[in-house]
PDB file of the backbone (N, CA, C, O) and the ligand in Angstrom, with CONECT records:
HET     ZN  A 101       1
ATOM      1  N   MET A   1     -17.416   5.294  -4.405  1.00  0.00           N
ATOM      2  CA  MET A   1     -16.968   5.851  -3.081  1.00  0.00           C
ATOM      3  C   MET A   1     -16.207   4.666  -2.522  1.00  0.00           C
ATOM      4  O   MET A   1     -16.510   3.474  -2.464  1.00  0.00           O
ATOM      5  N   SER A   2     -14.967   5.433  -2.067  1.00  0.00           N
ATOM      6  CA  SER A   2     -14.058   4.735  -1.283  1.00  0.00           C
ATOM      7  C   SER A   2     -13.825   5.178   0.259  1.00  0.00           C
ATOM      8  O   SER A   2     -13.925   6.311   0.729  1.00  0.00           O
ATOM      9  N   THR A   3     -13.479   3.942   0.926  1.00  0.00           N
ATOM     10  CA  THR A   3     -13.178   4.579   2.210  1.00  0.00           C
ATOM     11  C   THR A   3     -11.722   4.426   2.507  1.00  0.00           C
ATOM     12  O   THR A   3     -11.103   3.414   2.178  1.00  0.00           O
ATOM     13  N   GLN A   4     -11.278   5.255   3.019  1.00  0.00           N
ATOM     14  CA  GLN A   4      -9.795   5.685   3.231  1.00  0.00           C
ATOM     15  C   GLN A   4      -9.484   5.088   4.583  1.00  0.00           C
ATOM     16  O   GLN A   4      -9.899   5.712   5.559  1.00  0.00           O
ATOM     17  N   THR A   5      -8.863   4.052   4.766  1.00  0.00           N
ATOM     18  CA  THR A   5      -8.608   3.415   6.019  1.00  0.00           C
ATOM     19  C   THR A   5      -7.101   3.768   6.430  1.00  0.00           C
ATOM     20  O   THR A   5      -6.214   3.575   5.597  1.00  0.00           O
ATOM     21  N   LEU A   6      -6.835   4.209   7.516  1.00  0.00           N
ATOM     22  CA  LEU A   6      -5.481   4.834   7.911  1.00  0.00           C
ATOM     23  C   LEU A   6      -4.882   3.781   8.708  1.00  0.00           C
ATOM     24  O   LEU A   6      -5.464   3.354   9.705  1.00  0.00           O
ATOM     25  N   PRO A   7      -3.700   3.313   8.316  1.00  0.00           N
ATOM     26  CA  PRO A   7      -2.911   2.374   9.417  1.00  0.00           C
ATOM     27  C   PRO A   7      -2.461   3.172  10.703  1.00  0.00           C
ATOM     28  O   PRO A   7      -2.711   4.366  10.871  1.00  0.00           O
ATOM     29  N   GLU A   8      -1.884   2.508  11.443  1.00  0.00           N
ATOM     30  CA  GLU A   8      -1.719   2.873  12.815  1.00  0.00           C
ATOM     31  C   GLU A   8      -0.454   3.736  12.730  1.00  0.00           C
ATOM     32  O   GLU A   8       0.652   3.348  13.108  1.00  0.00           O
ATOM     33  N   VAL A   9      -0.740   5.067  12.144  1.00  0.00           N
ATOM     34  CA  VAL A   9       0.411   5.946  11.727  1.00  0.00           C
ATOM     35  C   VAL A   9      -0.261   7.206  12.526  1.00  0.00           C
ATOM     36  O   VAL A   9      -1.444   7.506  12.364  1.00  0.00           O
ATOM     37  N   ASP A  10       0.564   7.868  13.352  1.00  0.00           N
ATOM     38  CA  ASP A  10      -0.111   9.061  13.926  1.00  0.00           C
ATOM     39  C   ASP A  10      -0.075  10.152  13.373  1.00  0.00           C
ATOM     40  O   ASP A  10       0.637  11.034  13.854  1.00  0.00           O
ATOM     41  N   VAL A  11      -0.756  10.359  12.332  1.00  0.00           N
ATOM     42  CA  VAL A  11      -1.202  11.423  11.398  1.00  0.00           C
ATOM     43  C   VAL A  11      -2.554  11.406  11.149  1.00  0.00           C
ATOM     44  O   VAL A  11      -3.223  10.381  11.277  1.00  0.00           O
ATOM     45  N   ARG A  12      -3.015  12.487  10.795  1.00  0.00           N
ATOM     46  CA  ARG A  12      -4.379  12.561  10.322  1.00  0.00           C
ATOM     47  C   ARG A  12      -4.153  13.602   8.919  1.00  0.00           C
ATOM     48  O   ARG A  12      -3.156  14.278   8.665  1.00  0.00           O
ATOM     49  N   PRO A  13      -5.182  13.502   8.273  1.00  0.00           N
ATOM     50  CA  PRO A  13      -5.102  14.764   7.187  1.00  0.00           C
ATOM     51  C   PRO A  13      -5.572  15.777   7.674  1.00  0.00           C
ATOM     52  O   PRO A  13      -6.405  15.648   8.571  1.00  0.00           O
ATOM     53  N   ASP A  14      -5.170  17.114   7.218  1.00  0.00           N
ATOM     54  CA  ASP A  14      -5.682  17.926   7.702  1.00  0.00           C
ATOM     55  C   ASP A  14      -5.450  19.002   6.555  1.00  0.00           C
ATOM     56  O   ASP A  14      -4.623  18.723   5.688  1.00  0.00           O
ATOM     57  N   GLY A  15      -6.216  20.372   6.487  1.00  0.00           N
ATOM     58  CA  GLY A  15      -6.124  21.003   5.565  1.00  0.00           C
ATOM     59  C   GLY A  15      -5.757  22.349   5.509  1.00  0.00           C
ATOM     60  O   GLY A  15      -5.929  23.010   6.533  1.00  0.00           O
ATOM     61  N   THR A  16      -5.284  22.892   4.515  1.00  0.00           N
ATOM     62  CA  THR A  16      -5.214  24.300   4.507  1.00  0.00           C
ATOM     63  C   THR A  16      -6.537  25.248   3.954  1.00  0.00           C
ATOM     64  O   THR A  16      -7.270  24.926   3.020  1.00  0.00           O
ATOM     65  N   ASP A  17      -6.638  26.366   4.686  1.00  0.00           N
ATOM     66  CA  ASP A  17      -8.048  27.239   4.013  1.00  0.00           C
ATOM     67  C   ASP A  17      -7.510  28.609   4.043  1.00  0.00           C
ATOM     68  O   ASP A  17      -7.804  29.400   4.939  1.00  0.00           O
ATOM     69  N   GLN A  18      -6.676  28.908   3.008  1.00  0.00           N
ATOM     70  CA  GLN A  18      -6.097  30.438   2.822  1.00  0.00           C
ATOM     71  C   GLN A  18      -7.168  31.226   2.018  1.00  0.00           C
ATOM     72  O   GLN A  18      -7.135  31.262   0.788  1.00  0.00           O
ATOM     73  N   SER A  19      -8.129  31.862   2.764  1.00  0.00           N
ATOM     74  CA  SER A  19      -9.215  32.664   2.291  1.00  0.00           C
ATOM     75  C   SER A  19      -8.506  33.628   1.303  1.00  0.00           C
ATOM     76  O   SER A  19      -7.482  34.164   1.727  1.00  0.00           O
ATOM     77  N   GLY A  20      -8.875  33.892   0.161  1.00  0.00           N
ATOM     78  CA  GLY A  20      -8.304  34.795  -0.568  1.00  0.00           C
ATOM     79  C   GLY A  20      -7.261  34.486  -1.707  1.00  0.00           C
ATOM     80  O   GLY A  20      -6.834  35.175  -2.634  1.00  0.00           O
ATOM     81  N   ASP A  21      -6.985  33.083  -1.261  1.00  0.00           N
ATOM     82  CA  ASP A  21      -5.874  32.610  -2.066  1.00  0.00           C
ATOM     83  C   ASP A  21      -6.736  31.723  -3.151  1.00  0.00           C
ATOM     84  O   ASP A  21      -7.807  31.218  -2.817  1.00  0.00           O
ATOM     85  N   ASP A  22      -6.137  31.551  -4.612  1.00  0.00           N
ATOM     86  CA  ASP A  22      -6.985  30.606  -5.355  1.00  0.00           C
ATOM     87  C   ASP A  22      -6.106  29.063  -5.398  1.00  0.00           C
ATOM     88  O   ASP A  22      -6.217  28.205  -6.274  1.00  0.00           O
ATOM     89  N   THR A  23      -5.413  29.025  -4.444  1.00  0.00           N
ATOM     90  CA  THR A  23      -4.645  27.621  -4.420  1.00  0.00           C
ATOM     91  C   THR A  23      -5.753  26.692  -3.720  1.00  0.00           C
ATOM     92  O   THR A  23      -6.390  26.892  -2.686  1.00  0.00           O
ATOM     93  N   PRO A  24      -5.777  25.680  -4.558  1.00  0.00           N
ATOM     94  CA  PRO A  24      -6.863  24.574  -4.073  1.00  0.00           C
ATOM     95  C   PRO A  24      -6.584  24.009  -3.023  1.00  0.00           C
ATOM     96  O   PRO A  24      -5.489  23.486  -2.819  1.00  0.00           O
ATOM     97  N   LYS A  25      -7.747  24.037  -2.018  1.00  0.00           N
ATOM     98  CA  LYS A  25      -7.702  23.393  -0.806  1.00  0.00           C
ATOM     99  C   LYS A  25      -7.031  21.865  -0.800  1.00  0.00           C
ATOM    100  O   LYS A  25      -7.377  21.045  -1.650  1.00  0.00           O
ATOM    101  N   MET A  26      -6.243  21.613   0.019  1.00  0.00           N
ATOM    102  CA  MET A  26      -5.705  20.099  -0.063  1.00  0.00           C
ATOM    103  C   MET A  26      -5.782  19.697   1.286  1.00  0.00           C
ATOM    104  O   MET A  26      -5.705  20.517   2.200  1.00  0.00           O
ATOM    105  N   PHE A  27      -5.951  18.320   1.496  1.00  0.00           N
ATOM    106  CA  PHE A  27      -5.479  17.501   2.580  1.00  0.00           C
ATOM    107  C   PHE A  27      -3.936  17.544   2.630  1.00  0.00           C
ATOM    108  O   PHE A  27      -3.216  17.472   1.634  1.00  0.00           O
ATOM    109  N   HIS A  28      -3.505  17.671   3.923  1.00  0.00           N
ATOM    110  CA  HIS A  28      -2.188  17.548   4.237  1.00  0.00           C
ATOM    111  C   HIS A  28      -2.244  16.522   5.494  1.00  0.00           C
ATOM    112  O   HIS A  28      -3.174  16.508   6.301  1.00  0.00           O
ATOM    113  N   TYR A  29      -1.185  15.720   5.540  1.00  0.00           N
ATOM    114  CA  TYR A  29      -1.004  14.741   6.808  1.00  0.00           C
ATOM    115  C   TYR A  29      -0.307  15.558   7.789  1.00  0.00           C
ATOM    116  O   TYR A  29       0.727  16.179   7.543  1.00  0.00           O
ATOM    117  N   VAL A  30      -0.890  15.538   8.878  1.00  0.00           N
ATOM    118  CA  VAL A  30      -0.318  16.284   9.978  1.00  0.00           C
ATOM    119  C   VAL A  30      -0.255  15.323  11.138  1.00  0.00           C
ATOM    120  O   VAL A  30      -1.209  14.560  11.288  1.00  0.00           O
ATOM    121  N   ARG A  31       0.830  15.271  12.029  1.00  0.00           N
ATOM    122  CA  ARG A  31       0.841  14.274  13.082  1.00  0.00           C
ATOM    123  C   ARG A  31      -0.288  15.093  14.218  1.00  0.00           C
ATOM    124  O   ARG A  31      -0.456  16.288  14.459  1.00  0.00           O
ATOM    125  N   LYS A  32      -0.862  13.996  14.696  1.00  0.00           N
ATOM    126  CA  LYS A  32      -1.795  14.378  15.762  1.00  0.00           C
ATOM    127  C   LYS A  32      -1.280  15.024  16.727  1.00  0.00           C
ATOM    128  O   LYS A  32      -1.896  16.001  17.152  1.00  0.00           O
ATOM    129  N   ALA A  33      -0.219  14.706  17.228  1.00  0.00           N
ATOM    130  CA  ALA A  33       0.372  15.387  18.541  1.00  0.00           C
ATOM    131  C   ALA A  33       0.629  16.883  18.045  1.00  0.00           C
ATOM    132  O   ALA A  33       0.432  17.846  18.787  1.00  0.00           O
ATOM    133  N   LYS A  34       0.965  16.970  17.076  1.00  0.00           N
ATOM    134  CA  LYS A  34       1.175  18.322  16.565  1.00  0.00           C
ATOM    135  C   LYS A  34       0.034  19.122  16.630  1.00  0.00           C
ATOM    136  O   LYS A  34       0.030  20.269  17.075  1.00  0.00           O
ATOM    137  N   ILE A  35      -1.071  18.439  16.127  1.00  0.00           N
ATOM    138  CA  ILE A  35      -2.443  18.952  15.953  1.00  0.00           C
ATOM    139  C   ILE A  35      -2.929  19.413  17.274  1.00  0.00           C
ATOM    140  O   ILE A  35      -3.614  20.432  17.356  1.00  0.00           O
ATOM    141  N   ALA A  36      -2.620  18.744  18.262  1.00  0.00           N
ATOM    142  CA  ALA A  36      -3.213  18.984  19.652  1.00  0.00           C
ATOM    143  C   ALA A  36      -2.194  19.930  20.221  1.00  0.00           C
ATOM    144  O   ALA A  36      -2.616  20.768  21.019  1.00  0.00           O
ATOM    145  N   GLU A  37      -1.167  19.920  19.985  1.00  0.00           N
ATOM    146  CA  GLU A  37      -0.131  21.110  20.476  1.00  0.00           C
ATOM    147  C   GLU A  37      -0.632  22.159  20.030  1.00  0.00           C
ATOM    148  O   GLU A  37      -0.858  23.068  20.828  1.00  0.00           O
ATOM    149  N   SER A  38      -0.928  22.317  18.715  1.00  0.00           N
ATOM    150  CA  SER A  38      -1.276  23.577  18.108  1.00  0.00           C
ATOM    151  C   SER A  38      -2.416  24.206  18.674  1.00  0.00           C
ATOM    152  O   SER A  38      -2.532  25.408  18.912  1.00  0.00           O
ATOM    153  N   ALA A  39      -3.448  23.092  18.921  1.00  0.00           N
ATOM    154  CA  ALA A  39      -4.827  23.527  19.766  1.00  0.00           C
ATOM    155  C   ALA A  39      -4.438  24.418  20.925  1.00  0.00           C
ATOM    156  O   ALA A  39      -4.840  25.570  21.088  1.00  0.00           O
ATOM    157  N   VAL A  40      -3.668  23.799  21.657  1.00  0.00           N
ATOM    158  CA  VAL A  40      -3.190  24.260  22.988  1.00  0.00           C
ATOM    159  C   VAL A  40      -2.431  25.456  23.038  1.00  0.00           C
ATOM    160  O   VAL A  40      -2.708  26.375  23.809  1.00  0.00           O
ATOM    161  N   MET A  41      -1.550  25.475  22.298  1.00  0.00           N
ATOM    162  CA  MET A  41      -0.395  26.404  22.103  1.00  0.00           C
ATOM    163  C   MET A  41      -0.937  27.594  21.088  1.00  0.00           C
ATOM    164  O   MET A  41      -0.525  28.750  21.184  1.00  0.00           O
ATOM    165  N   GLY A  42      -1.764  27.237  20.252  1.00  0.00           N
ATOM    166  CA  GLY A  42      -2.272  28.141  19.118  1.00  0.00           C
ATOM    167  C   GLY A  42      -1.293  28.406  18.127  1.00  0.00           C
ATOM    168  O   GLY A  42      -1.444  29.352  17.353  1.00  0.00           O
ATOM    169  N   THR A  43      -0.343  27.691  18.078  1.00  0.00           N
ATOM    170  CA  THR A  43       0.801  27.307  17.017  1.00  0.00           C
ATOM    171  C   THR A  43       0.064  26.789  15.716  1.00  0.00           C
ATOM    172  O   THR A  43      -1.028  26.232  15.605  1.00  0.00           O
ATOM    173  N   HIS A  44       0.947  27.127  14.822  1.00  0.00           N
ATOM    174  CA  HIS A  44       0.503  26.605  13.501  1.00  0.00           C
ATOM    175  C   HIS A  44       1.095  25.250  13.558  1.00  0.00           C
ATOM    176  O   HIS A  44       2.026  25.073  14.344  1.00  0.00           O
ATOM    177  N   VAL A  45       0.618  24.140  12.726  1.00  0.00           N
ATOM    178  CA  VAL A  45       1.080  22.904  12.565  1.00  0.00           C
ATOM    179  C   VAL A  45       1.909  22.637  11.283  1.00  0.00           C
ATOM    180  O   VAL A  45       1.771  23.237  10.217  1.00  0.00           O
ATOM    181  N   VAL A  46       2.707  21.738  11.523  1.00  0.00           N
ATOM    182  CA  VAL A  46       3.570  21.258  10.241  1.00  0.00           C
ATOM    183  C   VAL A  46       3.200  20.097   9.798  1.00  0.00           C
ATOM    184  O   VAL A  46       3.152  19.101  10.520  1.00  0.00           O
ATOM    185  N   ALA A  47       2.828  20.110   8.263  1.00  0.00           N
ATOM    186  CA  ALA A  47       2.418  19.009   7.826  1.00  0.00           C
ATOM    187  C   ALA A  47       3.632  18.049   7.470  1.00  0.00           C
ATOM    188  O   ALA A  47       4.739  18.572   7.590  1.00  0.00           O
ATOM    189  N   LEU A  48       3.599  16.743   7.055  1.00  0.00           N
ATOM    190  CA  LEU A  48       4.564  15.988   6.642  1.00  0.00           C
ATOM    191  C   LEU A  48       5.356  16.522   5.609  1.00  0.00           C
ATOM    192  O   LEU A  48       6.584  16.444   5.633  1.00  0.00           O
ATOM    193  N   CYS A  49       4.751  17.036   4.742  1.00  0.00           N
ATOM    194  CA  CYS A  49       5.476  17.806   3.573  1.00  0.00           C
ATOM    195  C   CYS A  49       6.251  18.980   3.789  1.00  0.00           C
ATOM    196  O   CYS A  49       7.031  19.460   2.966  1.00  0.00           O
ATOM    197  N   GLY A  50       5.959  19.518   5.163  1.00  0.00           N
ATOM    198  CA  GLY A  50       6.686  20.787   5.699  1.00  0.00           C
ATOM    199  C   GLY A  50       5.725  21.988   5.564  1.00  0.00           C
ATOM    200  O   GLY A  50       6.048  23.045   6.106  1.00  0.00           O
ATOM    201  N   GLU A  51       4.640  21.906   4.924  1.00  0.00           N
ATOM    202  CA  GLU A  51       3.618  22.991   4.782  1.00  0.00           C
ATOM    203  C   GLU A  51       3.277  23.274   6.208  1.00  0.00           C
ATOM    204  O   GLU A  51       3.149  22.337   6.997  1.00  0.00           O
ATOM    205  N   VAL A  52       3.086  24.816   6.672  1.00  0.00           N
ATOM    206  CA  VAL A  52       2.872  25.088   7.796  1.00  0.00           C
ATOM    207  C   VAL A  52       1.595  25.851   7.607  1.00  0.00           C
ATOM    208  O   VAL A  52       1.317  26.622   6.689  1.00  0.00           O
ATOM    209  N   PHE A  53       0.877  25.504   8.624  1.00  0.00           N
ATOM    210  CA  PHE A  53      -0.546  26.206   8.537  1.00  0.00           C
ATOM    211  C   PHE A  53      -1.220  26.036   9.870  1.00  0.00           C
ATOM    212  O   PHE A  53      -0.943  25.153  10.681  1.00  0.00           O
ATOM    213  N   PRO A  54      -2.206  27.044  10.027  1.00  0.00           N
ATOM    214  CA  PRO A  54      -2.907  26.914  11.401  1.00  0.00           C
ATOM    215  C   PRO A  54      -4.049  25.839  11.079  1.00  0.00           C
ATOM    216  O   PRO A  54      -4.393  25.459   9.960  1.00  0.00           O
ATOM    217  N   VAL A  55      -4.551  25.441  12.307  1.00  0.00           N
ATOM    218  CA  VAL A  55      -5.494  24.378  12.478  1.00  0.00           C
ATOM    219  C   VAL A  55      -6.748  24.993  12.638  1.00  0.00           C
ATOM    220  O   VAL A  55      -7.190  24.947  13.786  1.00  0.00           O
ATOM    221  N   THR A  56      -7.460  25.573  11.766  1.00  0.00           N
ATOM    222  CA  THR A  56      -8.548  26.152  12.071  1.00  0.00           C
ATOM    223  C   THR A  56      -9.741  25.724  11.252  1.00  0.00           C
ATOM    224  O   THR A  56     -10.859  26.128  11.570  1.00  0.00           O
ATOM    225  N   ARG A  57      -9.600  25.085  10.419  1.00  0.00           N
ATOM    226  CA  ARG A  57     -10.604  24.694   9.373  1.00  0.00           C
ATOM    227  C   ARG A  57     -10.258  23.168   8.795  1.00  0.00           C
ATOM    228  O   ARG A  57      -9.167  22.618   8.945  1.00  0.00           O
ATOM    229  N   SER A  58     -11.148  22.723   8.259  1.00  0.00           N
ATOM    230  CA  SER A  58     -11.089  21.642   7.615  1.00  0.00           C
ATOM    231  C   SER A  58     -11.184  21.554   6.206  1.00  0.00           C
ATOM    232  O   SER A  58     -11.992  22.349   5.728  1.00  0.00           O
ATOM    233  N   PRO A  59     -10.559  20.775   5.348  1.00  0.00           N
ATOM    234  CA  PRO A  59     -11.042  20.907   3.986  1.00  0.00           C
ATOM    235  C   PRO A  59     -12.193  19.996   3.534  1.00  0.00           C
ATOM    236  O   PRO A  59     -12.513  18.991   4.169  1.00  0.00           O
ATOM    237  N   LYS A  60     -12.751  20.363   2.493  1.00  0.00           N
ATOM    238  CA  LYS A  60     -14.098  19.774   2.232  1.00  0.00           C
ATOM    239  C   LYS A  60     -13.665  18.278   1.869  1.00  0.00           C
ATOM    240  O   LYS A  60     -12.543  17.934   1.496  1.00  0.00           O
ATOM    241  N   PRO A  61     -14.725  17.500   2.044  1.00  0.00           N
ATOM    242  CA  PRO A  61     -14.688  16.054   1.726  1.00  0.00           C
ATOM    243  C   PRO A  61     -14.399  16.060   0.044  1.00  0.00           C
ATOM    244  O   PRO A  61     -15.036  16.705  -0.788  1.00  0.00           O
ATOM    245  N   GLY A  62     -13.365  15.238  -0.178  1.00  0.00           N
ATOM    246  CA  GLY A  62     -13.147  15.225  -1.615  1.00  0.00           C
ATOM    247  C   GLY A  62     -11.990  16.020  -2.052  1.00  0.00           C
ATOM    248  O   GLY A  62     -11.499  15.882  -3.172  1.00  0.00           O
ATOM    249  N   SER A  63     -11.665  16.639  -1.402  1.00  0.00           N
ATOM    250  CA  SER A  63     -10.406  17.684  -1.524  1.00  0.00           C
ATOM    251  C   SER A  63      -9.205  16.729  -1.820  1.00  0.00           C
ATOM    252  O   SER A  63      -9.006  15.623  -1.317  1.00  0.00           O
ATOM    253  N   PRO A  64      -8.568  17.284  -2.594  1.00  0.00           N
ATOM    254  CA  PRO A  64      -7.128  16.368  -3.154  1.00  0.00           C
ATOM    255  C   PRO A  64      -6.264  16.305  -2.007  1.00  0.00           C
ATOM    256  O   PRO A  64      -6.284  17.192  -1.153  1.00  0.00           O
ATOM    257  N   VAL A  65      -5.406  15.171  -1.933  1.00  0.00           N
ATOM    258  CA  VAL A  65      -4.587  15.035  -0.840  1.00  0.00           C
ATOM    259  C   VAL A  65      -3.173  15.617  -1.414  1.00  0.00           C
ATOM    260  O   VAL A  65      -2.815  15.442  -2.579  1.00  0.00           O
ATOM    261  N   CYS A  66      -2.456  16.296  -0.485  1.00  0.00           N
ATOM    262  CA  CYS A  66      -0.989  16.882  -0.890  1.00  0.00           C
ATOM    263  C   CYS A  66      -0.231  15.437  -1.352  1.00  0.00           C
ATOM    264  O   CYS A  66      -0.174  14.383  -0.719  1.00  0.00           O
ATOM    265  N   PRO A  67       0.273  15.734  -2.544  1.00  0.00           N
ATOM    266  CA  PRO A  67       0.872  14.452  -3.081  1.00  0.00           C
ATOM    267  C   PRO A  67       2.245  14.381  -2.295  1.00  0.00           C
ATOM    268  O   PRO A  67       2.759  13.276  -2.126  1.00  0.00           O
ATOM    269  N   ASP A  68       2.828  15.477  -1.828  1.00  0.00           N
ATOM    270  CA  ASP A  68       4.086  15.291  -1.148  1.00  0.00           C
ATOM    271  C   ASP A  68       3.859  14.537   0.312  1.00  0.00           C
ATOM    272  O   ASP A  68       4.662  13.739   0.796  1.00  0.00           O
ATOM    273  N   CYS A  69       2.783  14.888   0.833  1.00  0.00           N
ATOM    274  CA  CYS A  69       2.325  14.376   2.326  1.00  0.00           C
ATOM    275  C   CYS A  69       2.283  13.012   1.984  1.00  0.00           C
ATOM    276  O   CYS A  69       2.945  12.179   2.601  1.00  0.00           O
ATOM    277  N   LYS A  70       1.249  12.617   0.658  1.00  0.00           N
ATOM    278  CA  LYS A  70       1.036  11.159   0.725  1.00  0.00           C
ATOM    279  C   LYS A  70       2.022  10.498   0.428  1.00  0.00           C
ATOM    280  O   LYS A  70       2.078   9.342   0.849  1.00  0.00           O
ATOM    281  N   LYS A  71       3.018  10.988  -0.324  1.00  0.00           N
ATOM    282  CA  LYS A  71       4.399  10.052  -0.740  1.00  0.00           C
ATOM    283  C   LYS A  71       5.035   9.865   0.878  1.00  0.00           C
ATOM    284  O   LYS A  71       5.332   8.775   1.368  1.00  0.00           O
ATOM    285  N   ILE A  72       5.140  10.954   1.441  1.00  0.00           N
ATOM    286  CA  ILE A  72       6.122  10.748   2.920  1.00  0.00           C
ATOM    287  C   ILE A  72       5.037   9.599   3.733  1.00  0.00           C
ATOM    288  O   ILE A  72       5.466   8.545   4.200  1.00  0.00           O
ATOM    289  N   TYR A  73       3.797   9.947   3.793  1.00  0.00           N
ATOM    290  CA  TYR A  73       2.822   9.279   4.594  1.00  0.00           C
ATOM    291  C   TYR A  73       3.033   7.715   4.392  1.00  0.00           C
ATOM    292  O   TYR A  73       3.275   6.918   5.299  1.00  0.00           O
ATOM    293  N   GLU A  74       2.889   7.400   2.943  1.00  0.00           N
ATOM    294  CA  GLU A  74       3.269   5.894   2.540  1.00  0.00           C
ATOM    295  C   GLU A  74       4.573   5.248   2.914  1.00  0.00           C
ATOM    296  O   GLU A  74       4.805   4.039   2.953  1.00  0.00           O
ATOM    297  N   ASN A  75       5.412   6.271   3.190  1.00  0.00           N
ATOM    298  CA  ASN A  75       6.702   5.477   3.432  1.00  0.00           C
ATOM    299  C   ASN A  75       6.992   5.564   4.974  1.00  0.00           C
ATOM    300  O   ASN A  75       8.080   5.209   5.427  1.00  0.00           O
ATOM    301  N   LEU A  76       6.058   6.010   5.699  1.00  0.00           N
ATOM    302  CA  LEU A  76       6.210   6.109   7.158  1.00  0.00           C
ATOM    303  C   LEU A  76       5.959   4.530   7.816  1.00  0.00           C
ATOM    304  O   LEU A  76       4.948   3.914   7.477  1.00  0.00           O
ATOM    305  N   PRO A  77       6.737   4.049   8.573  1.00  0.00           N
ATOM    306  CA  PRO A  77       6.703   2.860   9.193  1.00  0.00           C
ATOM    307  C   PRO A  77       5.360   2.748  10.083  1.00  0.00           C
ATOM    308  O   PRO A  77       4.909   3.677  10.752  1.00  0.00           O
ATOM    309  N   PRO A  78       4.817   1.505   9.985  1.00  0.00           N
ATOM    310  CA  PRO A  78       3.513   1.431  11.035  1.00  0.00           C
ATOM    311  C   PRO A  78       3.610   1.531  12.187  1.00  0.00           C
ATOM    312  O   PRO A  78       4.612   1.012  12.680  1.00  0.00           O
ATOM    313  N   GLY A  79       2.847   2.076  12.908  1.00  0.00           N
ATOM    314  CA  GLY A  79       2.905   2.502  14.281  1.00  0.00           C
ATOM    315  C   GLY A  79       3.542   3.767  14.894  1.00  0.00           C
ATOM    316  O   GLY A  79       3.744   4.016  16.083  1.00  0.00           O
ATOM    317  N   GLY A  80       3.812   4.509  13.793  1.00  0.00           N
ATOM    318  CA  GLY A  80       4.243   5.923  13.939  1.00  0.00           C
ATOM    319  C   GLY A  80       5.701   5.971  14.628  1.00  0.00           C
ATOM    320  O   GLY A  80       6.571   5.151  14.333  1.00  0.00           O
ATOM    321  N   ASP A  81       5.845   6.743  15.335  1.00  0.00           N
ATOM    322  CA  ASP A  81       7.239   6.992  15.960  1.00  0.00           C
ATOM    323  C   ASP A  81       7.737   5.875  16.801  1.00  0.00           C
ATOM    324  O   ASP A  81       8.939   5.609  16.790  1.00  0.00           O
ATOM    325  N   GLY A  82       6.716   5.054  17.690  1.00  0.00           N
ATOM    326  CA  GLY A  82       7.223   4.338  18.339  1.00  0.00           C
ATOM    327  C   GLY A  82       7.925   5.180  19.674  1.00  0.00           C
ATOM    328  O   GLY A  82       7.645   6.341  19.974  1.00  0.00           O
ATOM    329  N   ASP A  83       8.673   4.506  20.223  1.00  0.00           N
ATOM    330  CA  ASP A  83       9.316   4.959  21.474  1.00  0.00           C
ATOM    331  C   ASP A  83      10.430   5.990  21.112  1.00  0.00           C
ATOM    332  O   ASP A  83      11.105   6.507  22.002  1.00  0.00           O
TER     333      ASP A  83
HETATM  334 ZN    ZN A 101       1.369  18.389   2.528  1.00  0.00          ZN2+
END
């Protein structure tokens, strides 16, 4: 078992869950501000990779991380956007 410690980047993993779709569920990295906005506005969120999906469900633990999000996330500067 590994513990994934996220640095101070203003994102969190979130997941797609498209019922009826056989696409594997994955974690995408989504900016927390986007998630909050989505919760309030009822809009979809945009993951780092550009994937757009509603924040309604969470992927199961152990779901794979979107490789595109992971690559982008790893290249983010620490501390997020800053000012
Ligand atoms: Zn992604």
